[in-house]
LUMKERO-468435 format. One record per residue (C-alpha): x, y, z. Coordinates in steps of 0.1 Angstrom, whole numbers, padded with zeros to 4 digits, always signed. Each point is the difference from the previous one (the first is absolute). Last residue first. Layout:
XYZ
...
This chain:
+0080+0015+0056
-0023-0008+0029
+0016-0001+0034
-0022-0006+0030
-0028-0017-0018
-0020-0014+0029
+0004-0038+0002
+0035+0003+0013
-0005-0006+0037
-0027-0026-0007
+0026-0020-0021
+0025+0001+0028
-0027-0011+0025
-0009-0028-0023
+0036-0012-0002
+0007+0003+0037
-0012-0036+0008
+0024-0012-0027
+0029+0016+0018
-0004-0023+0030
+0005+0018+0033
-0036-0007+0010
-0027+0020+0019
-0037+0000-0007
-0005-0038-0002
-0026-0008-0027
+0001-0036-0010
+0027+0008-0025
+0021+0013+0029
-0004-0033+0019
+0012-0020-0030
+0030+0024-0003
+0015-0017+0030
+0010-0028-0025
+0030+0021-0010
+0003+0004-0038
+0022-0026-0018
-0023-0021-0021
-0025+0027-0010
+0027+0027-0001
+0023-0020-0024
-0029-0010-0023
-0012+0036-0003
+0036+0013-0005
+0007-0025-0028
-0033+0006-0018
+0003+0038+0002
+0037-0001-0011
-0011-0020-0031
-0027+0026-0008
+0026+0028+0005
+0025-0017-0023
-0027-0003-0027
-0008+0037+0004
+0037+0010-0002
+0004-0021-0032
-0031+0017-0016
+0012+0034+0011
+0034-0007-0016
-0016-0009-0034
-0025+0028+0001
+0026+0026+0010
+0023-0011-0028
-0028+0004-0026
-0008+0034+0015
+0037+0011+0000
+0004-0009-0037
+0037-0009-0003
+0027+0019-0020
+0024+0000+0030
-0008+0036+0007
-0037-0009+0001
+0008-0022+0030
+0005+0031+0021
-0038+0004+0001
-0003-0031+0022
+0015+0017+0030
-0030+0016+0017
-0024-0028-0011
+0022-0027+0015
+0001+0019+0033
-0038+0005+0000
-0004-0037-0009
+0022-0010+0030
-0021+0022+0023
-0032-0015-0012
+0015-0035+0003
+0008+0006+0037
-0035+0011+0006
-0013-0031-0019
+0022-0023+0021
-0014+0014+0033
-0036-0002-0012
+0003-0036-0013
+0018-0011+0031
-0026+0015+0024
-0029-0013-0021
+0015-0035-0001
+0008+0000+0037
-0035+0011+0011
-0018-0024-0024
+0020-0030+0010
-0003+0009+0037
-0038+0002-0003
-0002-0034-0016
+0025-0014+0026
-0022+0014+0028
-0030-0018-0014
+0019-0033-0003
+0014+0000+0035
+0034+0011+0013
+0017-0034+0005
-0020-0019-0026
+0008+0026-0026
+0037-0001+0009
+0000-0038-0003
-0018+0002-0034
+0027+0024-0012
+0027-0025+0010
-0019-0027-0019
-0001+0022-0032
+0037+0006+0002
+0008-0037+0004
-0021-0009-0030
+0016+0026-0021
+0035-0011+0011
-0008-0037-0007
-0015+0008-0034
+0031+0019-0010
+0023-0028+0012
-0021-0027-0018
+0002+0020-0033
+0038+0004+0004
+0007-0036+0010
+0003-0007+0037
+0029-0015+0021
+0020+0032-0001
-0028+0019+0018
+0001-0023+0030
+0038+0004+0002
-0002+0038-0003
-0022+0000+0031
-0036+0012+0006
-0012+0013+0034
+0036+0008+0009
-0002+0038-0001
-0037+0011-0001
-0017+0000-0034
-0029+0024-0009
+0012+0031-0017
+0036+0011+0006
+0009-0036+0007
-0009-0007-0036
+0030+0019-0013
+0024-0017+0025
-0013-0034-0010
+0004+0008-0038
+0035+0013+0006
+0010-0031+0019
-0015-0022-0028
+0020+0018-0027
-0004-0024-0030
+0031-0011-0019
-0003-0036+0013
-0035-0001-0014
+0013+0007-0036
-0009+0034-0014
-0028+0008-0026
-0026-0007+0027
+0013+0030+0020
+0001-0009+0037
+0008+0033+0017
-0017+0025-0024
-0028-0021-0015
-0006-0016+0034
-0003+0034+0016
-0025+0011-0027
-0021-0031+0006
+0001+0005+0038
-0010+0037-0002
-0029-0009-0024
-0013-0027+0022
+0000+0024+0030
-0018+0026-0020
-0026-0025-0012
-0005-0010+0037
-0006+0036+0009
-0026+0004-0028
-0017-0033+0011
-0002+0013+0036
-0014+0034-0009
-0034-0007+0015
-0029+0024+0004
+0010+0019-0032
-0014+0035-0005
+0030+0019+0015
+0026-0022-0018
-0019+0004-0033
-0001+0037+0005
+0038+0000+0004
+0004-0020-0032
-0021+0025-0019
+0020+0028+0016
+0033-0016-0011
-0011-0006-0036
-0016+0035-0003
+0031+0017+0014
+0023-0019-0023
-0020+0011-0030
-0001+0035+0014
+0037+0002+0004
+0006-0007-0037
-0029+0024-0008
+0018+0026+0022
+0029+0001-0024
-0022+0006-0031
-0022+0023+0021
+0029+0023+0009
+0011+0002-0037
-0036+0008-0010
-0002+0027+0026
+0033+0015-0012
-0011-0003-0037
-0032+0018+0008
+0019+0028+0017
+0022+0004-0031
-0031+0000-0023
-0016+0026+0022
+0031+0021+0000
+0002-0001-0038
-0037+0007-0003
+0004+0030+0022
+0028+0014-0022
-0023-0005-0030
-0027+0019+0019
+0024+0029+0005
+0007+0000-0037
-0037+0002-0007
-0005+0030+0023
+0029+0016-0017
-0015-0005-0034
-0034+0013+0013
+0015+0034+0007
-0002+0024+0029
+0033+0016+0010
-0002+0022+0030
+0013+0035+0007
+0011+0006+0036
+0037-0007-0008
+0000+0022-0031
+0001-0015-0035
+0027+0009-0025
-0014-0024-0026
+0035-0016-0003
+0001-0004+0038
-0034-0016+0002
+0010-0024-0029
+0032-0009+0018
-0019-0008+0032
-0025-0022-0019
+0029-0019-0015
+0018-0003+0034
-0031-0013+0018
+0010-0036-0009
-0013-0025+0024
+0017+0005+0034
-0007+0038+0003
-0035-0002-0015
-0011-0029+0023
+0017+0015+0031
-0014+0035-0005
+0027+0026-0007
-0013+0007-0036
-0032+0011+0016
-0036-0013-0002
-0035+0014+0005
-0027-0027-0008
-0035+0009-0010
-0035-0013+0007
-0036+0011-0006
-0035-0008+0012
-0037-0003-0010
-0019-0029+0016
-0009-0029-0023
-0001-0026+0029
+0034+0011+0014
+0019+0028-0019
+0029+0005+0025
+0018-0025+0022
+0009-0017-0032
+0028+0025-0008
+0019-0013+0031
-0006-0036-0010
+0012+0008-0035
+0032+0014+0014
+0005-0032+0020
-0006-0020-0032
+0025+0019-0019
+0027-0014+0023
+0032+0021+0006
-0023+0026+0016
-0003+0034-0017
+0004+0029+0024
-0022+0028+0014
-0034-0015-0012
-0029+0025+0002
-0034-0017-0001
-0029+0025-0004
-0034-0011+0014
-0030+0013-0020
+0001+0028-0026
-0016+0028+0021
-0035-0010-0010
+0006-0035+0013
+0010+0015+0034
-0034+0015+0006
-0007-0023+0029
+0028-0022+0010
+0015-0027-0023
+0004-0035+0014
+0035-0014+0004
-0004-0038+0004
+0024-0019+0024
+0017-0032-0013
+0032+0018-0007
+0004+0030+0022
+0026+0020-0020
+0025-0028+0007
+0026+0020-0019
+0006+0027+0026
-0029+0024+0006
-0004+0038+0002
-0037+0010+0002
-0015+0034-0008
-0037+0003+0007
-0018+0031-0013
-0032-0019-0009
+0000-0036+0012
+0018-0026-0022
+0028-0008+0025
-0026-0009+0027
+0003-0038-0004
+0038+0003-0002
+0004+0015+0035
-0023-0026+0016
+0015-0029-0017
+0036+0009+0009
-0005+0011+0036
+0022-0028+0014
+0025+0005-0028
+0012+0033+0014
+0038-0006+0000
-0003-0020-0033
-0014+0031-0017
-0032+0020-0001
+0003+0037+0004
-0031+0022+0002
-0002+0035-0013
-0006+0037+0008
+0017+0022-0026
+0016+0032+0015
+0030+0000-0024
+0023-0007+0030
-0021-0030+0008
+0002-0012-0036
+0038+0002+0001
+0001-0019+0033
-0023-0027-0014
+0022-0003-0031
+0030-0008+0022
-0020-0025+0020
-0013-0018-0030
+0035-0002-0015
+0015-0014+0033
-0028-0026+0002
+0008-0012-0035
-0014-0004-0035
-0026+0028+0000
-0036+0003-0013
-0019+0032+0005
-0038-0004+0002
-0017+0032-0009
-0036+0012+0007
-0013+0029-0021
-0010+0030+0021
+0009+0026-0026
+0029+0014+0022
+0012-0036+0005
+0007-0003-0037
+0022+0031+0000
+0018-0009+0032
+0005-0036-0011
+0015+0011-0034
+0024+0025+0017
+0010-0026+0025
+0008-0026-0027
+0019+0027-0020
+0022+0008+0030
+0005-0037+0006
+0012-0005-0036
+0024+0030+0001
+0016-0015+0032
+0002-0034-0016
+0020+0014-0029
-0002+0004-0038
-0038-0003-0002
-0022-0025-0019
-0038+0003-0002
-0017-0033-0009
-0029-0001-0025
-0036+0003+0014
-0022-0029+0009
-0037+0012-0002
-0024-0022+0020
-0033-0007-0017
+0000-0038+0000
-0032-0015-0015
-0026-0013+0025
-0003-0036+0012
+0037-0005-0008
+0011-0027-0024
+0017-0031+0016
+0035-0003-0013
+0007-0038+0003
+0035-0011+0012
+0008-0037-0004
+0015-0019+0029
+0025-0029-0004
+0017+0011+0032
+0036+0005-0011
-0001+0005-0038
-0036+0014-0002
+0003+0025+0029
+0034+0010-0013
-0012+0006-0035
-0030+0020+0012
+0022+0024+0021
-0010+0032-0019
-0036-0013-0001
-0003-0003+0038
-0012+0034+0013
-0034+0005+0014
+0001-0032+0020
-0016-0034+0002
+0013-0035+0006
-0006-0037-0007
+0014-0033+0012
-0014-0036-0001
+0014-0031+0016
+0022+0023+0021
+0036-0010+0002
+0011+0027-0024
-0009+0025+0027
+0028-0012+0023
+0026-0004-0027
-0002+0036-0012
-0006+0013+0035
+0035-0014+0008
+0005-0026+0027
+0020-0004+0032
+0005-0022+0030
+0024-0002+0030
+0025+0026-0012
+0026+0008+0026
+0001+0036+0013
+0024+0029+0002
+0000+0016+0035
-0017+0034+0001
+0023+0030-0001
-0012+0025+0026
-0002+0034-0017
+0028+0023-0011
-0016+0007-0034
+0029-0016-0019
+0000-0030+0024
-0038-0005-0007
+0007+0004-0037
+0027-0027+0002
-0023-0023+0019
-0026+0003-0027
+0026-0006-0027
+0012-0032+0016
-0008-0022-0030
-0038+0007+0003
-0020+0031+0005
-0027-0003+0027
-0038-0002-0001
-0020+0001+0032
-0016+0034-0008
+0002+0009-0037
-0008+0037+0000
-0020+0009-0031
+0015+0021-0029
-0017-0023-0025
+0028-0009-0024
+0031+0005+0021
-0015-0015+0031
+0014+0020+0029
+0020-0023+0023
-0001+0006+0038
+0032+0005+0019
-0008+0000+0037
+0004+0024+0029
-0037+0009+0002
+0000+0007-0038
+0030+0006-0022
-0011+0001-0036
+0011-0020-0030
+0007+0003-0037
-0009+0037-0003
-0002+0014+0035
+0036-0011+0006
+0019-0009-0031
+0015-0033-0009
+0026+0002-0028
+0032+0015+0015
+0000-0010+0037
-0021-0032+0001
+0015-0012-0033
+0035+0006+0014
-0009-0018+0032
-0013-0030-0019
+0031-0001-0022
+0022+0001+0031
-0020-0027+0017
+0007-0024-0028
+0037+0008+0001
+0000-0006+0038
-0017-0034-0006
+0026-0010-0026
+0028+0009+0024
+0012-0035+0009
+0000-0009-0037
+0025+0028-0007
-0016+0028-0021
+0004+0027+0025
+0038-0006+0001
+0022+0013+0027
-0026+0013+0024
+0007+0029+0024
-0036+0012-0004
+0010+0035-0011
+0028-0013-0022
-0021-0027-0016
-0028+0026-0006
+0024+0024-0017
+0015-0028-0022
-0035-0011-0010
-0009+0035-0009
+0031+0004-0022
-0009-0033-0017
-0035+0013-0006
-0030-0009+0022
-0032-0011-0018
-0037+0012-0001
-0029-0013-0020
-0034+0015-0010
+0004-0012-0036
-0009+0034-0015
+0016+0018+0029
+0034-0017-0003
+0018+0013+0031
+0038+0001+0003
+0022-0002+0031
+0033+0015+0013
+0005+0027-0026
-0034+0002-0017
-0016+0008+0035
+0025+0007+0028
+0004-0023+0030
+0000+0016+0035
-0038-0006+0003
+0007-0037-0002
+0022-0003+0031
-0024+0009+0028
-0028-0022-0014
+0026-0028-0005
+0008-0001+0038
-0037+0002+0009
-0008-0029-0023
+0030-0019+0015
-0016-0001+0034
-0031-0020-0011
+0013-0035+0009
-0013-0029-0021
-0021-0026+0018
-0033+0002-0017
-0034+0005+0016
-0030-0018-0016
-0015+0006-0034
-0032+0001-0020
+0006+0014-0034
-0024+0014-0026
+0019+0006-0033
+0007+0034-0014
+0002+0003-0038
-0037-0008-0006
-0012+0030+0020
-0004+0023-0031
-0012-0027-0024
-0025-0024+0017
-0011+0022+0029
+0000+0035-0015
-0011-0012-0034
-0029-0020+0015
-0015+0031+0017
-0026-0025+0012
+0010-0037-0002
-0029-0024-0005
+0010-0034+0013
-0015-0034-0006
+0008-0034+0016
+0031-0001+0023
-0004-0032+0021
-0014+0011+0034
+0020+0023+0022
+0003+0000+0038
+0024-0028+0009
+0002-0008+0037
-0022-0031-0005
+0028-0017-0019
+0023+0001+0030
+0037+0012+0001
-0006+0032-0020
+0027+0014-0024
-0019-0005-0033
-0030+0018+0012
+0022+0029+0010
+0012+0004-0036
-0036+0000-0014
-0011+0024+0028
+0029+0023-0010
-0012+0001-0036
-0037+0007+0009
+0011+0027+0025
+0023+0017-0025
-0025+0001-0028
-0026+0016+0022
-0034-0015+0010
-0036-0007-0010
-0013-0035+0005
-0032-0014-0016
-0017-0033+0008
+0014+0001+0035
+0025-0026+0014
+0029+0024-0007
-0015+0026+0024
-0007-0026+0027
+0036-0014-0001
+0014+0036+0001
-0022+0010+0030
+0010-0032+0019
+0037+0004-0008
+0002+0036+0012
-0005+0031-0021
+0026+0029+0001
+0003+0008-0037
-0031-0005-0022
-0020-0029-0013
-0038+0006-0002
-0027-0026-0003
-0034+0000-0018
-0027-0026+0002
-0026-0003-0029
-0037-0002+0005
-0010+0025-0027
-0006+0028+0024
+0034-0008+0016
+0017+0004-0034
-0016+0034-0006
+0007+0013+0035
+0036-0013-0004
+0005+0024-0029
+0004+0029+0024
+0015-0018+0029
+0024-0021-0021
+0008+0030-0022
+0009+0024+0029
+0020-0026+0019
+0021-0011-0030
+0003+0036-0011
+0013+0012+0034
+0023-0031+0004
+0020+0008-0031
+0006-0011-0036
-0031-0022-0005
-0005-0037-0007
-0035-0015-0003
+0003-0037+0008
-0028-0025-0010
-0007-0032+0019
-0006-0036-0011
-0037+0000+0007
-0008-0002-0037
-0025+0029+0003
+0030+0023+0009
+0008+0001-0037
-0033+0017-0010
+0000+0023+0030
+0036+0012-0006
-0006+0002-0038
-0028+0025+0005
+0012+0018+0031
+0033+0010-0018
-0018+0026-0021
-0012+0019+0031
+0036+0006+0011
+0010+0008-0036
-0025+0029-0001
+0009+0019-0031
+0015+0028+0021
+0036-0005-0013
+0001-0016-0034
-0005-0038-0004
+0026-0024-0011
-0016-0035+0007
+0028-0026+0004
-0008-0036-0009
-0012-0032+0017
-0033-0005-0017
-0020+0012+0030
+0020+0033-0001
-0010+0006-0037
-0036-0009+0007
-0001+0026+0029
+0016+0027-0022
-0027-0007-0026
-0027+0003+0027
+0016+0033+0010
-0003+0012-0036
-0037-0007+0001
-0004+0021+0032
-0004-0016+0033
-0028+0015+0021
+0009+0016+0033
-0025+0007+0029
+0022-0022+0023
-0024-0026+0012
-0030+0001-0025
+0020+0010-0030
+0028-0023+0009
-0024-0029+0004
-0013+0007-0036
+0035+0000-0015
+0011-0030+0020
-0031-0020-0012
+0006+0010-0036
+0037-0011+0003
-0011-0034+0013
-0026-0004-0028
+0025+0008-0028
+0028-0020+0016
-0020-0033+0006
+0014-0019-0029
+0034+0016+0003
+0003-0012+0036
-0007-0036-0012
-0031-0022+0003
+0006-0035+0013
-0026-0006+0027
+0022+0015+0028
+0002+0032-0021
-0038+0000-0002
-0003-0004+0038
+0024+0029+0006
-0020+0022-0024
-0033-0008+0018
+0017+0006+0034
+0009+0035-0012
-0033+0006-0017
-0018-0002+0034
+0011+0036+0007
-0020+0013-0030
-0030-0020+0011
+0002+0013+0036
+0004+0036-0011
-0030-0004-0023
+0005-0005-0037
-0014+0024-0026
+0033+0020-0004
+0017-0033-0009
-0025-0009-0028
+0003+0035-0015
+0038-0002+0000
+0003-0034-0018
+0002+0016-0035
+0028+0022+0013
+0021-0031+0009
-0006-0014-0035
+0009+0033-0016
+0032+0000+0020
+0008-0035-0012
-0004+0012-0036
+0023+0030+0008
+0027-0024+0010
+0008-0008-0037
+0007+0037-0006
+0022+0001+0030
+0021-0028-0015
+0004+0018-0033
+0009+0033+0017
+0027-0016+0022
+0014-0019-0030
+0003+0033-0020
-0010-0003-0037
+0015-0019-0028
+0006+0028-0025
+0002+0029+0025
+0025-0020+0021
+0020-0008-0031
+0002+0037-0008
+0011+0009+0035
+0027-0028-0001
+0013+0014-0033
């Protein structure tokens, strides 16, 4: 029915692209004028466009001319002329959408069009890539074009200092990785002086490999943390106990949901081994939590698939790209549990100082767009979460790749034998082959088999990621055989060698279906660039994870009925379709997980935005005196409501309690007496207390000097805000961990979470006000010297900046 409707009303993508063709014609009509310009005149266009924008024209008004200028500059500087379909891709990105363009269609060049146009506003444009190599390559390569047109280009990668980052963000165009942009945002909201911030307001971002960054990495937030206080000894204890437990007897694994749980028998065993009476006692909750982490580490996390051990450290392997994720750590004690399992030094757990998901970071940009070869399968998610439409940009030349049906074998062993036979046969003709695997172990097993068969080949997996681009670039040369994990060198073109087209082009051989169709499409997409010939085929077995978990029984029964031998494959479009249905189920499940995470993080994000905005106001304000006085007034008013409730008679008021409470903040014992208070009416009493507090503040200001007081206000307020925010993050984590149990009481956990989170946030704001006032009235006066710049002081406030500096690098990113 849907297909029929689509034919009837037409595809939205196709309709919009049709409309864009008139703009393309306008750009093309300007080409002669541009080619006739001297270098100086072409370069002068940049200032002309800026002036026109100043005089009221919009970016859309100047788009045709700006694109024509970029195209001509590209021909002169790079020797590359934008195709018409690339102009369509550029318009799509400028409008804040996703351009789905097949591999080899020149996405890097496409981005130069909207980047240049939007950079004319002077507000900065960010081009986001998945790794440092691509960020550096693209900034240097396309930077020649931007520099020619008078635009400055910056690069944000790991290892830069403050000055380099500040300079890079100040450029018209800034290339960098998603991690670095996200971390810099968090670090900017931890500084103690406004001038230490490096980012400008987030204006326009183009995200390359947008599906990798906004979908695949959306489940793991960026976290900046400091050292925690929990002992690591228990991880070793549990790492020794867990291998003694028996699967299905002492614990169960749900592979579809990716969860693990101990059984009653397992709990009893653990209690006996740990000499604990009841693992579920409140005093043993932490131990219970560590048991689950240790079970997951032992039974569900596999070395050389989920992680590698490199230089004595556990390094996560990205499940989608196969890349090593340096600096990232699993959360909830899982990373420590893996370290204990591997017999490595267990790093101390950490305290979260700041965190954000990529979903919420990228939604802060005024305008967001992205490009990739594979986005259509996640169109709904892009639309729901980011408000992005996906447009399928037609290729410059028709696709000639032949995608053959899957071959399905009974066992993995039979499948690998068939893969080797196919590779040997094709290699004998000289046809290049790219073999896609889903894990490091799998790629190494296959490599051994090919070596025994006498086939020379290259292996590209997370262990050899440094050579990634170089290996992939040569995968299309005659006689080349390349084994690669899922990353398959995204962002690097595979050009065909001489005579390879006649041999059928590059052949893609997938050794397992991924749980996401998009990852399979990425692998296929390595072949058939720019109208090149090519082919692809997946070899599967009933023992593969996807087949095993999602209904391989029917296929197995069919093979048995047909009396098929182990090495005899099934090849049928019905089976291929059933596999795709299983993939859709998993994709939908993963989408729901990401949506669930986002719903909870949205609550946190609202609070984060409020707090960070207040923090920026503190940094940017020369005087916080009025703010402090408002806090003082609020504390007194609340105290009056509590101890001198206007609904009660004056003789029922608790004057002693009121005095004791205010002595925490600004009163010294005996400064005001109960007798004095009893003589005043309620309004007079409140007015007297406020007046007294303000005068005490003036005395302190006179004592340490007005300038010092302004500095002290800022230092105290920042210290208190940061300290309370860290405590709040911990409390929110604990709330989140236990909130699911509310479902047993027929309550919606998310609704409950929102209510409790709101109350906790309000309490935090109140605590910030109380502590700020208390410190400013009670802090030792010697602090005045520290504010003026003394190097040594025992005051904890002086150490606040040092503490921040210590944690500015992302030590623990979950």
